[in-house]
N, C-alpha and C positions, 0 to 999 in steps of 0.2 A: 288317225289313221293318215297313213300313208299316202301320198298323191299319186295317181297314175303313173305310169310309164308306156305313152301310146303305142310303141311297137310292141309292148310286151304284155300289156293287157288287157285290150281287147282282143276275143276270139271270136270265130264265126262258132255255133253250133255244132258243126260237123264236125271241128277240131275238137270241140269239149267233148263230142261224143266219143271219138277216139283216142283223147288222151285224157279222160275224167281223173285218173289218180295222179297223171304230174301237175296239170290244173290244182288241183288239190293241195297238193305239196308246194307249189307255187305260192299260192295265198298264203297256207300254214306259215312259210319261211320267210318271205317278204312281207308279209302283212299289208300288203296290197292289196284292194278288190280287184276282181278280173271281171270284167263286161264279157256277157257273151251275147253275142249279136245273131240273128233270125231275119233272114231276106234283107241285109244290109242295114237293120236299124237294130238299137240297142233293143233287148228283152229281158234280160236280168241282170242282177249283178250279185256275183258270190264275195263273201267277206268271210273271214276268219272269226270264230267263236270269240274269243275273246276281244278282239273288236267290237265286233255285235255286242257285246255284254256292256261294255265300256260306255258305247251309244246310249242304251237301254237306262244306264246306273248315271250317266248324263241328264236322263230327262229326254233325249233328244228322238224317243221312238213314240208312237199314237197309239192308242188302241184298236183294236178290230172294228168296232161300233165306228169310232173317228173315221179311220181308212174307210169302211165301207161308205159309208156317207158321202164322203170326198169324191168316192169312185163314182156312184149312182146320180152325184149332181154334175159332173162333170160329162160322163155319159148321156145326160137326160137334154143335153143342147142342141 
């Protein structure tokens, strides 16, 4: 996966909503993820499907049950 270019690849939710198609095209063309922020904090990451599949193929993913377990453990603190 390509590294982020901070002034291009971080977008507030309002910009993502207003320009969804261009954000998706940016991810597809650049193969770089886009970080979407909400209330000045990172909220989600948009990545290209082929990049996502490569991560899964490389064993970099985790199962839903493991992710759920990790989240529940974290919020129980």
